[in-house]
N, C-alpha and C positions, 0 to 999 in steps of 0.2 A: 548368384546373388538373389536374395529374397525380394519379392515385390512389396511395395507399401512404404509408409513413412519411415524415414531414417532417424529414429530417436537416438541412435548412437552419436550422431553429429551434435545434436543439442546437448546430450549428456557430456560430451567432451568439451564443448564450449563452456558450459556452466561449471564443470568439474575441476577446472584448473583453479587453485587457491587464489591467485592474483585476480583472475577474471571474476571469480565469485565475489571477492571483496569489492570490485568495481561495480558489479551489478547490484550488490547490496546497497552501495552508496547511492546509486541511481533510483533506488526504491523511495527516495525522498520525493520523487516526482519532479525534481529540479534538473536542469541541464548543467553539467559540470565540464570544466576544461580538462584537457589531457593531463596537465600538470596536477590539477586537483585530484584526479583519479589515480595518478601515479602515487600521490601521497597516501590516498586511501589504501592502496595495495602495497605500499611500502616497497616500491620498485623504482628503477631509474626511468627517466622520461622516454628514451628510445624503446625500452622494453614495453612500456605502457602503450606506446603508439602501435607496436606490433600486435598486442593483445586487442586493442580497440579496433584495428583493421579486421581481425578475425571475427569479433563480435558483430561488426557492421556487415561483413560479408555473410554471416550466418543468420542475419535478419533479426537480431535481438536488440540492437541499438540503432539510433539514427544520428547523423552528424548535421549540424547547422553552423555555417560560417557567419561570423559577425565581426567586422573589422579585421584585426589581425589574428583573432582567436577562432578555434573550432570548439563548438560546444556539443556535448554528447548527452543523449537522454535515452531512456527505454523507448523502443519503437512504438509500443502502444499498450493499452490496458491488458491485452491478452498475454503479453510477456510479463507484465506485473502480476497477473493472476497465476502464471506458471511459477514464478519465483515465490509467491506467497504460499502456494501449495507445497512447494519443496521445503520451505522453511517450516511449515506446519508438520509435514511428514518427518522432517529431521527432529523436531521437538518431540513428537510422539514416539519416535524410535530411540530417543535418548542420545541422539547425536548433537550434543550441545557443547558449547565452550565452557570456560571455567564457571560462568554463572548462567542461569537460565534467563537470558535476555539482557537488555541494556543495563550497564552499570549506573548510568546517570539517573538519579531519582526523577528528574523532570521527564526523561524519556519513558520511564516506567509509568508515570502518571498519565501522560498524553503525548502522542506522537503521530506523525503522518506515516501511513503504510501505503506507499505509492500515491494514492489520492483520497484515502479515507482515514477515519480516525481509529487509532489503535491505543493500546495501553489500558490503564484502569478506566479512563473515561470512555474509551471505545467499547469495553466490555459492559460498562454500565448502560450505555445507549442500547446495546443489543439486548441485555437482560430486561431492561425496562419495556422495550417494544414487544418482546416475546411474552412477558408476564401480563401485559395489558391486551394481548390478543391482536396486536398490530402486525405481527409477523407470525407465520405458521409454516410448519414443515408440510410439503406437498410432494409425494412421490420422491422422497430423498432429496428434494430441492427446497429452497427457501422462497416463500412468496408473501406478498403483501395481502392482507385481508381487506375487506371493504372498509373497516374502521381504519386500517393502516393507510389506505389510499387517502381517506379524508384527512388523517393526521398529516401526511406528507404534503398534501396540497395546502393545508392551512399553514404549515411551517414555511412554505414558500418554494418547495421543490417542484420543478417543471417535469411532471411525470410523462407528459406526452412527448417531450423531447427525448427523454431517457429511453422510453419504450420504442422509439423509432430507431434505436441503434442496435447493433448486433450484440453488444455487451449485455450480460444478464443484469436485470434490474436489482435483484437481491442475491447475495451469495455469502455464505458463512466463511469465515477465515479464522484459523486457529491463531490466537495471540500467543506468541512464544514466550513473552515475559510473564503473562498472567496464566498461561496454559489453559485459557478459556476462549470462547468464541467472541469475535467482534464482527461487525457488519461491513462487508465489502460490496462490490458491484456498483452499478450506476447510482443506486439510492444512497449507499454509503458515501460516495463522492459528493452527491448533491446535498446531503445533510451537512457535510463538513464545509462546503462552500457557503451554505446559508449561515453557519456558525461564524465563519469569517466575516460575512457581509453584515451580520448583526453586531460585529465587533466584540463578541464574547471572548474571542481568543485570536491569536495570530501565531503563525509558525515562526520559530526562531530563525533568524536570517541565515546563520551558518550551522545547519543541522536539521534534524527531523523532529525535535521537540516542539510541541504545540503548547503555548503558555496562555492559560485562561486568566483574565482579570478577576479580581474578587467578585465584582458585579456579574461578570460573565459566568463564573462558576456557580453562583447562586441561581442565575437564570437557567443554566444547563440542568441543574438538579431539579428545578421546577418542571422543566420540559420533559425530563426523563427520570421520573421518580421511581424508586424501588419499593 
């Protein structure tokens, strides 16, 4: 047996179609019940429970009991980053379903990708910050410039708290519906939370779509001009 990390186990966990559908559903960042995840995977409840046990044992999801129900969520942002990277790789290699991304126009316009903004609005945010010199490529990584730090702080993002975590502050993520980049990492999550706090938008209760109000859409376009 070779020494080192066992990527085969992770690949096997993610590679099963039913489990892949469950993990994709959890990319909303919300905790879902076993029955909800069974519906997402189009499988029976006992089969779903067996799959969820494997994902939990493999360190990809966590279980939280509340009342009579067990709720499941991705273990952490690292798992979300792994899934985002796999989705981006699949899109770049042409491994897509019937359409290149979500069918729902609202999902294509704006949606949550684990905990940051994706879709057309997510791409606009990234393009605006890049064009204005707020984000820059540094040694094949994405970084905030000095102007970017001032912008983020003025916008209301707590950079000190984000930089104290192991998660990267800035990370690019391929948007599979737009086939272009949006902003992930702690900063992407922080900006989306501030958008929610300002009541520019809110996430659809049952789904991943992020719906902007007319006033919020205008404010977003002013904050992230092209």
